[in-house]
C-alpha positions in Angstrom: 71.0 50.2 98.1 68.1 47.7 97.8 67.9 44.9 100.4 69.2 41.5 99.5 66.6 39.2 98.0 65.2 36.2 99.8 66.8 33.1 98.2 64.7 30.0 97.7 66.6 27.0 96.3 65.0 23.7 95.4 66.6 20.4 94.2 65.3 17.3 92.5 65.3 13.7 93.8 67.4 12.7 96.8 68.2 8.9 96.9 70.7 8.2 99.6 71.4 4.4 99.2 75.1 4.6 100.0 76.9 4.8 103.4 78.8 8.0 104.3 76.2 9.9 102.3 77.5 13.4 103.3 80.4 13.1 100.8 78.0 13.3 97.9 76.9 16.8 98.8 80.4 18.1 99.3 81.0 19.8 95.9 77.6 21.7 96.2 77.7 22.7 99.9 78.8 26.3 99.3 76.0 26.8 96.7 73.4 25.2 99.0 74.4 27.4 101.9 73.4 30.5 99.9 69.7 29.6 100.3 67.5 31.2 102.9 65.2 28.2 102.4 66.4 24.9 100.7 63.9 22.3 99.6 64.5 18.8 98.3 62.6 15.6 97.5 63.2 12.5 99.6 62.4 9.6 97.2 62.7 6.4 99.3 61.8 5.4 102.9 64.6 5.4 105.4 63.7 2.7 107.9 64.7 -0.7 109.4 61.0 -1.6 109.9 58.1 -2.8 107.7 57.8 -5.1 104.8 58.1 -4.3 101.1 54.8 -3.2 99.5 53.3 -4.5 96.3 52.0 -2.8 93.2 55.2 -1.6 91.5 58.9 -2.3 91.7 59.6 -1.4 95.3 62.8 0.5 96.0 64.9 -0.9 98.9 64.6 1.0 102.2 67.7 3.1 102.9 69.6 3.2 106.2 68.1 5.9 108.5 71.6 7.2 109.1 72.0 8.1 105.4 69.1 10.5 105.7 71.0 12.5 108.3 73.1 13.9 105.4 70.1 15.9 104.3 70.0 18.1 107.5 73.8 18.4 107.4 73.6 19.6 103.8 71.4 22.5 104.9 68.0 21.4 103.8 65.1 23.1 105.6 62.1 21.3 103.9 61.4 18.1 102.1 58.6 16.8 99.9 57.7 13.1 100.4 54.8 12.4 98.0 56.1 10.0 95.4 55.9 6.5 94.0 58.3 5.0 96.5 57.6 6.5 99.9 55.1 3.7 100.8 57.5 0.9 99.7 57.9 -0.1 103.4 54.3 0.7 104.4 53.3 3.1 107.2 56.4 2.3 109.2 58.7 3.6 106.4 56.6 6.8 106.2 56.6 7.4 109.9 60.3 6.7 110.4 61.3 8.9 107.4 59.2 11.9 108.6 60.3 11.5 112.2 64.0 11.4 111.1 63.6 14.6 109.2 61.8 16.3 112.0 64.6 15.4 114.4 67.0 17.2 112.1 64.8 20.3 111.9 63.7 19.5 108.4 59.9 20.1 107.8 58.2 17.6 105.5 55.0 17.3 103.6 53.2 14.9 101.3 52.9 11.6 103.2 51.3 10.5 106.5 49.3 7.9 108.4 46.1 9.0 106.5 45.1 11.4 103.7 44.5 14.3 106.0 48.1 14.0 107.3 49.5 13.6 103.8 47.8 16.8 102.6 49.0 18.8 105.5 51.5 21.6 104.5 54.9 22.0 105.9 55.3 25.7 107.1 58.5 27.3 108.4 59.7 30.9 109.1 63.1 31.9 107.8 64.7 35.3 107.2 61.5 37.1 107.8 59.3 35.1 105.5 56.8 32.2 106.1 57.3 29.5 103.5 54.8 26.7 102.9 55.3 23.4 101.0 52.6 21.1 99.6 53.5 17.8 98.0 51.5 15.5 95.7 52.2 12.4 93.7 50.8 12.2 90.2 52.2 8.8 89.1 51.0 6.0 91.4 51.1 3.2 92.4 47.6 3.4 93.9 48.7 1.1 96.7 50.8 4.0 97.9 48.1 6.6 97.9 46.8 7.6 101.3 43.2 7.2 102.2 40.9 8.2 105.1 42.2 5.3 107.2 45.4 4.2 105.5 48.9 5.5 105.2 50.4 6.8 102.0 51.0 10.0 100.0 48.8 12.8 98.8 48.1 12.4 95.2 46.5 13.6 91.9 44.8 10.9 89.9 45.9 10.9 86.3 43.9 9.2 83.5 45.7 8.0 80.3 44.0 7.4 77.0 45.8 5.9 74.0 44.5 6.7 70.5 45.9 5.0 67.4 47.4 7.4 64.9 45.7 6.8 61.5 44.1 3.6 60.2 46.6 1.4 62.0 45.1 -0.4 65.0 47.9 -1.5 67.3 50.3 1.0 65.8 52.0 3.9 67.6 49.4 5.9 69.5 48.9 9.5 70.5 48.8 9.6 74.3 46.3 11.8 76.1 46.6 12.4 79.8 44.2 14.2 82.1 44.0 14.9 85.8 40.9 13.7 87.6 39.0 17.0 88.4 38.1 16.0 92.0 41.8 15.5 93.0 42.8 18.8 91.2 40.1 20.7 93.1 41.3 19.1 96.4 44.8 20.3 95.7 43.5 23.8 94.8 41.6 23.9 98.0 44.8 23.1 99.9 46.6 25.9 98.1 43.8 28.5 98.6 43.5 27.7 102.3 47.2 28.5 102.8 47.5 31.5 100.5 46.9 34.3 103.0 48.8 32.6 105.8 52.3 32.6 104.2 54.6 34.7 102.1 55.9 32.0 99.7 53.9 28.9 98.7 55.6 26.1 96.9 53.8 23.1 95.3 55.9 20.0 94.6 54.5 17.5 92.0 55.9 14.0 91.5 55.2 13.8 87.8 56.3 13.0 84.3 57.5 10.1 82.1 60.8 8.6 83.5 64.1 8.5 81.6 62.7 10.5 78.6 64.4 13.6 77.4 62.5 16.8 76.9 59.0 15.3 76.9 56.3 16.9 79.0 53.0 15.0 79.2 49.7 16.8 78.6 48.6 16.6 82.2 51.8 18.1 83.6 51.2 21.6 82.2 47.5 21.6 83.3 48.1 20.5 86.9 51.1 22.9 87.3 49.1 25.8 86.1 46.1 24.8 88.2 48.3 25.1 91.3 49.3 28.6 90.3 45.7 29.6 89.5 44.9 28.6 93.1 47.7 30.8 94.5 51.0 28.9 94.4 54.1 31.0 93.9 56.4 28.3 92.5 55.7 24.8 91.1 58.5 22.2 91.0 58.4 18.8 89.4 60.5 15.6 90.1 60.2 11.8 89.4 61.5 11.6 85.8 65.2 11.3 86.9 66.0 13.7 84.0 65.9 17.5 83.8 62.9 19.0 82.0 62.0 22.5 80.7 60.9 25.6 82.5 58.3 28.2 82.0 56.7 31.3 83.6 52.9 31.3 83.9 51.1 34.4 85.3 54.4 35.7 86.5 55.2 32.5 88.5 57.8 29.9 87.6 57.2 26.3 86.8 60.1 23.9 86.9 58.7 20.9 85.0 61.4 18.5 86.2 64.4 19.2 88.5 65.7 15.8 87.7 68.2 14.2 90.1 70.3 15.8 92.7 72.1 13.3 95.0 70.7 10.0 93.7 73.2 7.3 94.5 71.9 3.7 94.3 72.8 0.2 93.2 69.1 -0.9 93.1 68.8 0.0 89.4 72.0 -1.7 88.3 72.1 -5.0 86.4 75.4 -6.2 87.7 75.5 -7.4 91.3 71.8 -6.7 91.9 70.7 -9.2 94.6 67.0 -8.6 93.9 65.7 -10.6 90.8 62.7 -8.3 90.5 64.8 -5.1 90.6 67.4 -6.6 88.3 64.7 -7.5 85.7 63.4 -4.0 85.9 66.9 -2.6 85.4 67.1 -4.6 82.2 63.6 -3.8 81.0 63.8 -0.1 81.4 66.8 0.1 79.0 64.6 -1.3 76.3 61.5 0.7 77.2 63.3 4.0 77.4 66.1 3.4 74.9 69.2 4.2 77.0 72.2 2.5 78.5 73.5 3.7 81.9 77.2 4.8 81.7 79.6 2.2 82.9 81.8 4.8 84.6 78.9 6.0 86.8 78.4 2.9 89.0 76.3 4.7 91.6 74.3 6.7 89.1 72.5 4.2 86.7 70.4 6.9 84.9 70.0 8.3 81.4 73.3 9.9 80.2 71.5 13.2 79.5 70.5 13.4 83.1 74.0 14.5 83.9 72.8 18.0 82.8 71.3 19.3 86.0 69.9 22.3 87.7 69.0 23.6 91.2 66.0 26.0 91.1 67.2 29.3 92.4 64.4 31.9 92.9 65.0 35.4 94.3 62.1 37.0 96.1 62.1 40.7 96.8 60.5 42.5 99.7 57.2 43.1 97.7 56.9 39.4 96.9 58.1 39.7 93.3 59.8 36.5 92.1 62.9 36.5 89.9 62.9 32.9 88.5 66.2 31.2 87.9 68.4 28.2 88.3 72.0 27.2 89.0 73.4 24.6 86.5 75.4 21.6 87.5 77.1 18.6 86.0 76.8 15.1 87.6 80.2 13.7 88.3 81.0 10.0 87.9 81.1 9.8 91.7 77.4 10.7 91.8 78.2 14.2 93.1 76.5 17.2 91.6 79.2 19.8 90.6 77.8 23.4 90.4 78.9 25.3 87.3 79.2 29.0 86.4 79.1 31.1 83.3 81.9 29.2 81.4 82.1 26.6 78.7 80.8 23.7 80.7 78.1 25.7 82.4 77.1 27.1 79.1 76.7 23.6 77.6 74.4 22.6 80.4 72.3 25.8 80.0 72.2 25.2 76.3 70.8 21.8 77.0 68.1 23.2 79.3 67.2 25.8 76.7 66.9 23.1 74.0 64.6 20.8 76.0 62.5 23.8 77.0 62.0 24.7 73.3 61.5 21.1 72.2 58.7 20.8 74.8 57.0 23.8 73.2 57.5 26.2 76.1 58.1 29.9 75.3 60.8 31.0 77.7 63.7 33.5 77.5 67.0 32.9 79.3 69.9 35.1 80.5 72.9 34.7 82.7 72.9 36.8 85.9 76.2 36.1 87.7 76.3 32.3 88.4 72.5 32.1 88.1 70.5 31.8 84.9 67.3 33.8 85.0 64.2 33.1 82.8 60.9 34.7 82.0 58.0 34.2 79.6 59.1 35.0 76.0 
């Protein structure tokens, strides 16, 4: 009988802006407990210090006590590089990372300077050493770390808009490219770790928010660059909606794990005490063409984002990776409800297959127990 595989589970965004945050993990606790290593992305700072930064629409800092639910839900590692981690300055970064450390959750992607932000998180679990590197691809620049300023590790992305046809000012084709210097820096980080660990995960905060299926040009390039340098798994988050999956050189790329527990009132129009955030909540409905569901008061996201997945990779004793995911449905309470091979689970999987194909990714899917496995077609 072959030994049990090492189970690596990874979730999308964690936004814990509500008290008694443990309750939001309750339906998924048994599934999360299956993981030998569980990784999530902490989206906002958890602090009572600092002042709101400038350069984007800052998210409100969340109560440090809410973050304690992450450790109690069984997470072992957390990525921090994202567009909101600097929203309360260096104090928010320091307090969030320290809070996670106190819980025994290793974090990567943000620090008091760029060298700290690029440092990997490394843990040993179930006989394997697992490393996590975390980079932000979406700005704002004010939140990027530098040699002497706090922030997150980042990849600089350049956008070019070319009008389609003889129609200046008309709908453009959008070209996006990663700055080679920042890609090479990421690749050096990956290569330096490769021989020191058994499993190497790269987390990228990337993509166009609230937009079904779409994968921007740069996303495939930077994801594959991480694997070319030695990464075993690449995961994406930021878009707040699930994206397609692919296998490149035998390694899985999850282009967008979407939301996991993301409960917040900061993106609601009704009752929003911040004029700036209320205006953004109104504007994004026009920009991205969706209306949040009225019966999801703590989950003001695109209706299609209720289709979710937790990345679930099995790694054998020789390091071979069986890529897969566990589907879930977001309940009106803001709780992710894991699903199996039944009608509702099948509907979520059909959605993920559809957005994968619409993105032009060539991937085959099959159920394997409660997990859906995938490989290059």
